[in-house]
C-alpha distance (Angstrom), angle and dihedral (degrees) to the residues before:
residue distance angle dihedral
M1 . . .
K2 3.78 . .
H3 3.81 121.5 .
I4 3.80 114.9 -149.3
Y5 3.77 118.2 -162.9
L6 3.80 103.5 -164.6
I7 3.81 116.3 -171.0
R8 3.77 137.4 173.7
H9 3.79 117.6 -129.6
G10 3.78 121.8 -96.0
Q11 3.75 124.6 -95.2
T12 3.81 121.6 -65.5
S13 3.79 129.1 -168.3
Y14 3.83 86.7 -103.5
N15 3.81 90.0 57.9
Q16 3.80 90.6 45.9
Q17 3.82 91.8 50.8
S18 3.86 94.3 41.5
V19 3.80 93.3 -117.3
I20 3.82 121.2 150.5
Q21 3.80 112.8 -111.3
G22 3.79 112.0 174.1
S23 3.79 124.1 162.5
G24 3.80 94.0 -54.1
I25 3.79 95.7 66.6
D26 3.81 116.4 70.0
S27 3.80 100.4 -164.2
D28 3.78 130.5 172.7
L29 3.78 127.5 -125.4
N30 3.78 113.8 -95.6
E31 3.82 124.5 -134.9
L32 3.81 93.0 -80.9
G33 3.81 91.1 45.6
L34 3.81 90.6 56.0
L35 3.81 90.2 49.1
Q36 3.85 89.2 50.1
A37 3.81 89.4 51.6
K38 3.78 91.1 50.2
A39 3.82 91.9 47.7
F40 3.80 91.7 51.4
F41 3.79 90.8 48.2
E42 3.82 92.2 51.3
A43 3.83 90.5 50.6
Y44 3.82 97.2 46.1
K45 3.79 106.4 24.7
D46 3.82 91.1 108.7
V47 3.84 93.8 58.5
P48 3.83 105.2 107.5
F49 3.79 96.6 -123.8
D50 3.80 114.7 -170.0
A51 3.81 94.4 -169.2
V52 3.79 142.7 7.2
Y53 3.80 119.0 -147.0
T54 3.80 124.9 -169.3
S55 3.76 140.0 166.4
K56 3.79 119.1 -100.3
L57 3.81 91.0 -102.2
K58 3.81 120.9 101.9
R59 3.78 96.9 -126.2
T60 3.80 92.5 65.9
V61 3.79 94.7 45.9
Q62 3.84 91.3 48.5
S63 3.79 89.7 50.9
V64 3.81 92.1 60.7
Q65 3.80 100.5 27.7
N66 3.83 92.2 115.8
F67 3.81 89.7 60.5
I68 3.81 92.4 46.2
D69 3.81 88.8 51.2
L70 3.83 88.1 60.2
G71 3.80 87.5 67.1
I72 3.81 95.8 -105.4
K73 3.80 113.7 154.5
H74 3.81 110.4 -92.9
E75 3.77 130.2 -165.4
A76 3.82 128.2 177.2
H77 3.80 116.7 -150.5
T78 3.81 129.2 -167.2
A79 3.81 84.8 -152.1
L80 3.83 88.1 72.1
N81 3.83 95.5 51.6
E82 3.80 119.7 121.7
I83 3.78 119.3 -93.5
S84 3.83 112.6 -85.9
W85 3.78 109.3 -111.2
G86 3.80 91.3 -167.6
A87 3.79 114.4 -157.3
K88 3.81 91.6 3.5
E89 3.79 93.8 68.4
G90 3.77 112.2 112.6
Q91 3.83 91.1 18.4
P92 3.81 123.6 116.9
I93 3.78 118.7 -99.8
L94 3.81 106.2 -109.2
P95 3.79 129.0 -157.6
I96 3.81 110.0 -91.3
E97 3.80 92.2 -112.5
E98 3.80 89.4 58.1
D99 3.80 95.8 48.9
P100 3.79 110.4 52.3
F101 3.80 94.6 174.6
F102 3.78 92.6 54.7
A103 3.79 90.4 47.1
K104 3.80 91.0 50.5
M105 3.77 91.8 47.5
L106 3.83 93.1 52.8
D107 3.78 90.3 46.3
E108 3.81 91.2 50.8
W109 3.84 90.3 49.5
R110 3.81 92.2 50.1
K111 3.81 89.1 51.1
G112 3.82 87.8 56.3
N113 3.80 96.3 -102.9
T114 3.77 91.6 130.7
H115 3.80 92.9 153.4
Y116 3.82 85.0 76.6
S117 3.79 108.2 116.2
A118 3.80 123.9 -127.1
F119 3.81 107.5 -121.1
G120 3.78 94.5 -48.5
G121 3.81 90.8 -42.4
E122 3.79 128.6 94.1
S123 3.77 131.2 -38.8
P124 3.84 121.4 -137.3
D125 3.82 87.6 -109.2
Q126 3.80 90.2 58.2
V127 3.79 92.0 48.4
A128 3.82 90.7 49.3
E129 3.81 90.3 50.1
R130 3.82 93.7 54.3
Q131 3.82 91.7 44.6
Q132 3.77 91.3 59.0
A133 3.81 92.3 76.4
F134 3.80 90.2 58.0
L135 3.81 92.8 47.7
D136 3.79 91.3 48.7
Q137 3.81 87.7 56.6
L138 3.82 95.2 42.2
F139 3.82 92.7 54.4
S140 3.79 97.2 35.0
P141 3.83 113.9 126.3
T142 3.82 87.1 -121.7
M143 3.83 87.9 64.5
A144 3.81 95.5 47.7
H145 3.79 88.9 108.9
E146 3.79 90.7 66.3
K147 3.81 99.3 90.2
H148 3.81 98.0 165.1
V149 3.80 120.5 34.9
L150 3.79 131.9 175.2
V151 3.79 116.8 -147.9
C152 3.81 120.9 -172.6
M153 3.82 120.6 -171.2
H154 3.79 143.8 129.0
G155 3.77 138.4 -62.6
R156 3.82 105.5 -106.2
A157 3.82 93.2 32.1
M158 3.81 89.1 49.8
R159 3.81 90.9 53.9
V160 3.81 89.1 53.1
L161 3.80 92.2 48.2
L162 3.80 91.9 49.1
C163 3.79 89.9 53.9
K164 3.81 89.9 52.7
L165 3.79 93.3 46.1
L166 3.81 95.3 46.4
D167 3.83 97.5 37.0
Y168 3.82 95.8 -114.3
S169 3.78 122.0 147.6
L170 3.78 112.6 -106.0
G171 3.79 88.3 -117.9
E172 3.82 86.6 70.8
M173 3.81 95.7 54.0
D174 3.82 94.2 111.2
T175 3.80 86.4 65.7
F176 3.80 85.3 82.3
E177 3.77 110.5 77.6
H178 3.78 120.2 -163.3
G179 3.81 143.9 -179.7
N180 3.77 131.2 -169.1
L181 3.82 109.6 -67.1
C182 3.81 93.1 3.8
L183 3.80 118.9 152.9
Y184 3.79 133.0 -132.7
H185 3.82 109.4 -170.7
L186 3.79 112.3 -160.6
V187 3.78 133.2 174.2
Y188 3.80 125.3 -151.1
T189 3.82 110.4 -150.2
G190 3.78 95.8 -169.0
S191 3.80 94.0 -93.4
M192 3.81 105.6 38.2
V193 3.80 143.7 12.7
N194 3.80 121.3 -118.1
I195 3.80 126.2 -168.7
L196 3.81 118.9 -127.5
K197 3.82 101.1 171.4
H198 3.79 127.3 27.0
N199 3.83 121.2 -158.5
E200 3.82 88.8 -26.4
Q201 3.81 112.4 -169.8
S202 3.82 104.7 158.8
H203 3.83 89.8 113.9
L204 3.83 86.9 65.6
A205 3.82 94.1 53.5
G206 3.79 92.8 115.3
L207 3.83 91.1 54.2
L208 3.78 102.1 44.1
G209 3.79 98.6 76.3
C-alpha cells in the first residue's frame, strides 16, 4: 500500500488578486500562503513521509519547505508544473460572460474535447501526457519502499492528475474541487487508487475566518 498526500500550493498574490498564473509565472507564496504551509505542516508533520515531490515552480516548494527541512527526500518535476495558459498568463480572471473564449474552452473540455488548447498554451491532454513520466516513477517497483509520499502541485494540473489516478475521463476533471493548501489523501492498493480525503481543509480552520 502506498499513501499519497496530494496538495495544492498555498496562496500567492496572484491567487489573492484573481490573476491567472499557469506554468509561465514563478510566483512566491504570500503571507497567508506561508501561514497555510505552516498550518499543514503542524497537522501532518508526524506522517512518516518517505519522499516529497513538487513541481519546478517556487510556490510548490515553499508550500512544503518545512518537510524538506526535516531531511526528507525531495524531487522537483516539470511533469507536475501547472498547465500553461499561454497568452492568458498574468491576465485577470474575468467572469465567464465577459470571456467567451474561456467559456468555450471549458465547455469543450466538459464535452471531452480535452485536446483543446488553453489560449495558445497546453491542453489537458498534453498535461496528462507529461504527467505520465512522474506516475511511472511513483508506481515503479523500485519505489515500492516509499509508503507515504507528499506531492505538491497546482490546481488545474492536480485535477488532471486526479483523473489519471482515479481512472476518470479528463472531461470530468472539474469534479475535483480544490482550494489553496487543500489535501487529497489517496491510497494505492497495488492494483487501484482509492480516495480517502477530498479537498480536505480542516487543517486551515484557524485561517479561514
